[in-house]
N, C-alpha and C positions, 0 to 999 in steps of 0.2 A: 930876748925874754929875760925877765927878772925873777921868774918863779918856775920851779919844777915840782911836779906831784906824781906820786907813784903808789899804786895799790900793792900790798904785799902778795895778794893773790887775785888774779883777774877772773877767776872762776869760783863760784860759790854753789854748793849743792846742799839743799835742806828740805825737810818735810814741813808742810803747813802745821802751825802750832808750835814749832821749834824756833830756835834763834841761832844766827851765825854772826860772828864778828870778824871784820877784816880791817887791819890797820892801814892808814893812809899817811904816807911820808910826804911832808911839804918842806921845801927848802927855798930860802930867800937868796937868790944869786945876784941880786942888784947891789946898789951902793948906798941904800938908805933904809931906815927902819920901815917896815911894811906891815899892813894888816890885811886879813883875808876874810871873805864870806864864802861859805861852802854850802852847796845845794846838790840834791840828787835829781837826776834826770832819768826819764824812761818809766815804763810800767811799774817797777818796784818802788817808785817814789812814794806811793800811798802807804807802804808799810816799812819804810827804811828811814833811819835817823842817823845824823852825824853829831858826834860829841867831841869837842865843842863845834857849834856851827859858825862861830865867829872867833877869829884869832887876831889878837892885837899885839903890836910891839915885837915883831920878829926881826931881829937884827940881821944885817947883811952877813952872809956866809954861814948862818946858823939854820938849823932844821927843827921841826916839831912834828908830833904825831897826833892825828885825829882818829877817832874810832868810828867806823861805818858799821851800823848794826842792822841786820836784816831780820825781820820778824813777821813773816806772812801769817795771817790768821788761819785757823783750821775751818775753812769755809769753802763752799762750792764756788764762790765768787772769785777765788784765786785759782786760775786754771793751771793744770800741770804742763810742764814744758820749759823750754829755755827762753828767758826774758833778758834782753839787752838793757844795760844801764850805763850811766855815766856820772862821775862825780866832778862837778864844775867848781874850780877854785878861782875866785875873782879877787885880784888885788884892789884895795880901796882906791888907790890913786891911779891905777892903770887898768881900767875895766877891759880895754881892748887887748890886754895881754893875759886874759884868763886862759887857764889850761884845764883840760877835761880828760882825765884817764878813764878808760872804758873797761867794761867787763861783762860777764854773762852770769846770770843767776838762774840755776835750774831748780824749779819747784817739782818735787817728787809727787807722784799720785797717791791719793789715799781713798779708801772705800768707806762709806757710811750709808748703808741702805736699810730701810725699815719696811715692813709689810704688815698689812692689817686685812682681816676678813670681815666684810660688811654684807649683811649682818652676821653675827656669830651663829644665830639660830633662826631658822625659817620654818614656816608652816604652809601646808597645802595638801590637796587631795591627790594631785598627780605630778607634783614636783614644784620647784621654786628656783629663783635665781639669786646667786650671791655675787659679790664683787671683791676682788683683791686690789687694795690700794698699795702701790709701790712708790716709795718716796726716796729719791736719790739725793743725799746731802753731801756726797763726795765731790771731788773736782774732776772726775773723768766719767764718761758714759759707762753704763753697766748693762750687760746683756743678761737677761733673766729668763729661765725656763720654768714653766708651771705644770704640775701634774696633780691629780686628785685620785684618792682611793679610799675604800672603807674595808674594815676587817671581814664583814660577813658577805661581801659581794652582792648586796641587795640593792645597791644604787648604781645607776648609770650616770656618767659624767661627760659634760661637753665643755671644754675650756677654750675660750677664744679671746685673744690669741694665746697660743701655747709658748711662744718665744717672742719677747719684745725687748727693745733697747730703751733705757730711760736716760735722757741727757742730765747733766749736772744741774741741781737746783730745781728739778721739776718732779711732778708726780704723774704716774700713768695708772690706768685701771684696766683690769682684765675681768671678763665675765666667766663665772663658773655656774653652769646650770646642772642641777641635780634632779634625777627622775627615778622614783622607786620602780622595782621590777614588776609590781602588780598593784592592784587596788585593794583598799580596805573598805568593803561595802558597809559594814556596820560594826559597832563595838568600840573598844578603847583605841586611843591614838597609838601609833607606832613610832618610837624614837630611834633614829638611825644616826650614830656619830660617824664622822668622816674626817680626813686629814688632807689639807692642801699643802704640797711641798713646793717651796720657793727656793730655787737653786740659782745663785748668782756666781759668776765666774770669779775664781780666786778667793772664794769664801765658803764657809760651811753652810749647808742647806738650812732653811728655816721651816719649821713645821707649824702650820696654823690649824687649830682644832675648830671644827664646826659641827653643827647638829641640824638635821632635818626631821621635823615632826610631821608624819603623814596622818592626816585627819580622815575620818570615815566619810564615805560618799553620802550615805544616808545618815543625817544627824540623829542624835539620841531622842530629840523631842518630836521626830516626825510621826512615829506611831501613836504617841499620846495625842498629838494634834489631830491625826486622822480619826481616832476613836471619838474625840470630842466633837468633830464635825459630823460623824455619823449619828451620834446621839442627838445632836441638835436637829438634824434632818428628820429623824424619827419623831421627835417631839413636835415639829411643825406639821408633819403628816397627820399625827394623831389629833392635833388641835383643829386641823381643817375638817376632818370627817366627823368629829364629835361636837364641835361648837359652831364653826364658821359656816359650813355648807348648809346645815338645816336652817340656820337663821336667814341665809340669803334666799333659799327656796321659799320660805314662808313669806318674806317681805315681797317677793316678786308676785306670788299668787294673789295677795291681798290688793296689790296696786293695780292689777289689770281687771278685776271683777267689774268695776264700775264702767270701764271703757269698752267691754266686750259688746254690749248691746249697740252702742253708737258705732262701733267699728263694723258690725254686721250690716247696718243700713248703708254706711258709706261704701262698703265693699260692692254692693249691688250696682250703685251708681258709677263706681270706678271701673267696673268690669268692661263696659263698652269703650270707655276712654282708653283703657289699657290695651284693648285689641288694636286700636288705631295707632297707638304709639309704640306697639311692639317692634315694628320694623326699624324705626329710627333709634329706639333705645338699645337695640342689639349692638349697633356700631359704637354708641357712646359707652356701653358697658365694656367693650373690648379696650377702648382707649383708657378708661379709668383703671382697669386691671393692670395695664402696662405701666401707667404712671405710679400706681401703688407699689408695683414690684421695684421700680427704680428708686422710689423713696426708701423702701426697706433696705436695698443694697447700700445706699448712701449712709443710712443709719448704722449698718454693720461696720462700714469702713470707719466712720467717725468714732464708734465706740471701741473698736479694736486698735486704733492708732493712738498710742500713748507716747508722745515725744518725751525724750529724757529731760529731766529738770536741771541737770548739771553735767559738766564734763570733768572727768578725773584724770590727772596726769601725775605719774610718779616723779618725785624730786628727791635729790640728795645733795647736801652741801657739807664742805669740810672747812673748819676753822682752826687755824694754828696760831700759837703765840710763842715768841722767844723773848725772854727778858732776863736781866741780870739779878743777882741776889739782892734782897732788900728792896726790890722795886716791884711794880705791878704794871701790866699792860693788857690791852684788849685787842682782839682780832677785829677784822673788818666786819661791821654789822651786816646782818641779813634782814631785809625789810620785805614783808609779805606784799606781793604786787597788788596794785589797785584792782578791785573787782574780783579778787581771789580769796580763798580761805585755805590756810595751811592746817592739815591734820597730821600732827606729829605722832609717829608710831614707834620709832627706834632711835636710841641714842647710844653712841659708842664713845667712851672717854679713854684717851690714850696717854700714858705717862711712861714712854719706853726707857727713859734714863733713871727712873726712880727718884724724881725730884721731890723736895719737901716744900709745902706751901698749901695754897687753896686754889680751887677752880670753881668759879661762880658762873652759872648760866641764868640770865634774867631776860624778861620781856618787858617792853614799854609800849602800852597801847597807843594807837594813833591819836595825836593831838594832846598827849599827856607827857609830863616830865617825870612821873613817878614810876620807877622800875619795880617790877614784881619778880622776886627771886624764885626760879624754878628748881635749880639744883645748887647746892653749896657743899662741896666735898673736899676732904683733905687729900692732897696729892700722894702722901706717903701711904695711903690706905689701898692703893691699887696700881697696877701696871696697865691693865686693860679691863674696862668695866662696860658691860653691855646691858642696856635697858630696853625691854620690849613692852609696849603698852597695849593691852587688849582693848581698852577704851582710849582712843587717841586724844592728845592734847590739841584743842582747837584754838587757832590763832587767827583772828579776823584780818582783813586787809589793812595795811598800814602799820601793823605791829612790828616792832623792832626787836630782833634777837641779838643779845650781846654776850660774848664770852670773855671773861676777865680772869687772868692768872696772877696771883700774888706769890712771887717767888721768894721763899725764905732761904733755901739752900739747894743748888743744883745737885742732881744725883751723881754717883760715881760708878758707872757700869764697869764690869770686869774687863780686863785686857784692852782698855781704852786709855792711851797715853798721848798727851796729857789729858786729865779729866775735863769734862765740859765746863765752860765758864759761865753758862747761863742756863736757865730752865727752858725746856723745849717740850711743849705739850700740845695736844690736838683734841678736837671734838668733831665727830661726824654725826649729823642728824639726817633722817630720811622719813618720808611719808608721802602724802598726796596733796596736790594743789587742786582745789575744786573751783571751777568757774561756771557761772550760770550758762545754760545752753541757750542759743538764740531762739527767739520766739518763732513758731511755725508760721508760714505764709497763710494769710486768710483764704 
């Protein structure tokens, strides 16, 4: 062997987002000047560098020092645990005499979990359903417990599941169904705030504020509509007895006067024929009555069967963007499926870090390249922003929804070291997808 190499420390321990430096001693034990190429082996190679990576002109019997720098990013993609690595030192002239000192790099775990309540506000006569979105950006799985409560005790809660584990780099959802303790038959809506507590292991609980608005079972316009219907019915009855009925009777009497005499003569001649046909007509009359009854039943079935014109399915999508300062990026587009119509009722904008920049939500109609901006908001103006539309935004089939974030400066949350190096923002929209109902069989 003409070369020896040794790490000052064969074990490195550090947290993601920090840096550790280990000197590497290289000695030329041969008899001629040698040069070396240095490379990192193993999983840490993606975020480990050697300075210098090339060493030239090392004289026999002399040594030099290279610096091995470990810099794992603060990301869920770097798992916590022990990772084996090697530093291969290859002589230019004797590749077969390469040496590889080995070591272990232990990446420490870190937690970075966010939670959102979707939607923040709900409406209903007998309750509604919310969802809690849990996003784990740390490098270890997180077990989370969920509970819900309100101050007045007027709401019943059902949380499913109450305990769940979120793997690194993934998002999980839990259902929170709220139900008032009674009904509001008429009158003003009742607003009931509540809190969902999200408790993750080894971290402080997070409180999510929500509101349920209970609407009256009998709407305010019901009695006005009922009075209007009764007034219209009374007007129609009065019109029948004062105008229409006398006119009908008078027209009927005048139309039959000329035919009474001819009918009396024909009645005498038909009396004998009627007696003969009485027996046969009795059976025919029964058959005609039965057929008429069947026709009436079929008409009732036809008039009372009203097939639905469309099928409604609730839908919810989440868009996220991570981009560095001075740049812009877009999330994966959402395209309204063919044959469907998206009715957008709720939007939730999330800026948990307090980034500076802009968030733009736009739509592009099918077959067009011109985007129409729906929302253009400054990131520094909100952390969480909830929009609920009484009249939904209607997007036809083929429309493309695009979310773009222009990052001017990433936020600096308290107690987060080092601070984030890029903007990290999200948008959640929900509503219904309407598709035409299949035509009934003839």
